[in-house]
C-alpha positions as CSV (number, residue, x, y, z in Angstrom):
1,M,-87.4,10.9,-55.4
2,F,-89.2,14.3,-55.2
3,R,-92.4,12.6,-56.2
4,L,-92.1,10.1,-53.3
5,L,-91.4,12.9,-50.9
6,F,-94.4,14.8,-52.1
7,L,-96.7,11.8,-51.9
8,S,-95.4,11.1,-48.4
9,V,-96.1,14.6,-47.2
10,V,-99.7,14.4,-48.6
11,Q,-100.2,11.0,-47.1
12,S,-98.9,12.1,-43.7
13,I,-101.2,15.2,-43.8
14,L,-104.2,13.0,-44.6
15,M,-103.4,10.5,-41.7
16,C,-102.7,13.3,-39.3
17,S,-106.0,15.0,-40.3
18,A,-107.8,11.7,-39.7
19,Q,-106.3,11.3,-36.2
20,S,-107.0,14.9,-35.3
21,L,-110.6,14.7,-36.5
22,F,-111.0,11.4,-34.5
23,K,-110.0,13.3,-31.4
24,V,-112.5,16.1,-32.1
25,A,-115.2,13.5,-32.8
26,A,-114.4,11.7,-29.5
27,N,-114.5,15.0,-27.6
28,N,-118.0,15.6,-29.0
29,M,-119.4,12.2,-28.1
30,A,-121.5,11.5,-25.1
31,P,-120.1,9.2,-22.4
32,F,-119.8,5.7,-23.8
33,T,-122.6,3.2,-23.2
34,W,-123.6,0.0,-25.0
35,T,-127.0,1.4,-26.0
36,W,-128.6,2.3,-29.4
37,S,-129.1,5.9,-28.3
38,F,-125.3,6.3,-27.9
39,F,-124.5,4.8,-31.3
40,H,-127.3,6.7,-33.0
41,G,-126.8,10.0,-31.2
42,S,-123.0,10.1,-30.8
43,V,-121.5,7.9,-33.5
44,L,-123.7,7.6,-36.5
45,T,-124.6,11.3,-36.6
46,N,-121.1,12.6,-35.8
47,W,-119.9,14.6,-38.8
48,W,-116.4,14.9,-37.3
49,L,-116.2,11.1,-37.3
50,L,-117.3,10.9,-40.9
51,A,-114.7,13.5,-41.9
52,A,-112.0,11.5,-40.0
53,G,-113.1,8.3,-41.9
54,A,-112.9,10.1,-45.2
55,C,-109.4,11.4,-44.6
56,G,-108.3,8.0,-43.3
57,I,-109.7,6.2,-46.4
58,A,-108.0,8.7,-48.7
59,G,-104.7,8.2,-46.8
60,V,-104.9,4.4,-47.0
61,I,-105.6,4.5,-50.7
62,E,-102.6,6.8,-51.3
63,W,-100.6,4.5,-48.9
64,M,-101.4,1.5,-51.1
65,Y,-100.4,3.3,-54.2
66,M,-97.1,4.3,-52.6
67,L,-96.4,0.7,-51.4
68,K,-97.1,-0.6,-54.9
69,S,-94.9,2.0,-56.6
70,Y,-91.9,2.4,-54.3
71,P,-89.6,0.3,-52.1
72,F,-91.1,-0.4,-48.7
73,S,-87.7,0.5,-47.1
74,Q,-88.2,4.1,-48.3
75,V,-92.0,4.5,-48.1
76,Y,-92.5,3.3,-44.5
77,P,-90.0,5.5,-42.7
78,L,-91.2,8.6,-44.6
79,S,-94.7,8.2,-43.0
80,S,-93.0,9.4,-39.8
81,M,-93.4,12.9,-41.1
82,S,-96.9,12.8,-39.6
83,F,-95.2,13.3,-36.2
84,L,-94.2,16.8,-37.3
85,F,-97.7,17.7,-38.5
86,G,-99.1,16.2,-35.3
87,M,-97.0,18.6,-33.2
88,F,-98.3,21.6,-35.1
89,V,-101.9,20.4,-34.9
90,A,-101.5,19.9,-31.1
91,I,-100.3,23.5,-30.7
92,I,-102.6,25.3,-33.1
93,F,-105.9,23.4,-32.8
94,F,-105.7,21.7,-29.4
95,K,-103.8,24.4,-27.6
96,E,-101.4,21.9,-26.1
97,T,-97.9,22.7,-24.8
98,V,-95.1,20.9,-26.5
99,V,-91.9,20.7,-24.6
100,W,-88.4,21.0,-26.0
101,Q,-87.7,17.3,-25.7
102,Q,-90.6,16.5,-28.0
103,W,-89.2,19.0,-30.6
104,V,-85.8,17.3,-30.4
105,G,-87.4,14.0,-30.9
106,V,-89.3,15.2,-34.0
107,F,-86.2,16.9,-35.3
108,L,-84.3,13.6,-35.1
109,I,-87.1,11.8,-36.9
110,M,-87.1,14.5,-39.6
111,C,-83.3,14.1,-40.0
112,G,-83.8,10.3,-40.5
113,C,-86.5,11.0,-43.1
114,G,-84.1,13.3,-44.9
115,L,-81.4,10.6,-44.9
116,I,-83.9,8.0,-46.2
117,A,-85.2,10.4,-48.9
118,R,-81.7,11.0,-50.3
């Protein structure tokens, strides 16, 4: 069970990293237009977007391994740990304010993950 918990933490970190990098990539893009210059200048040359894709692909590959190796009823709920990592990313990197209700929600989710991991 410790192995599944470790894999879930790594997978959640990868997916949270991917989503965070997508946000940074989107913030660095020009306003959206259906033109070649937008896609060439803002999408195809956006290194943040490439990094997000790499983290996302690594997370999906690990996810597929977990689904193949462990029961779905255990694997899927443990992916909710990404909510906790997302809160810390929001505070540390995006300087967002997280209110106490959000922390209570994440705490309840983590309690559920603990019950499932047992």
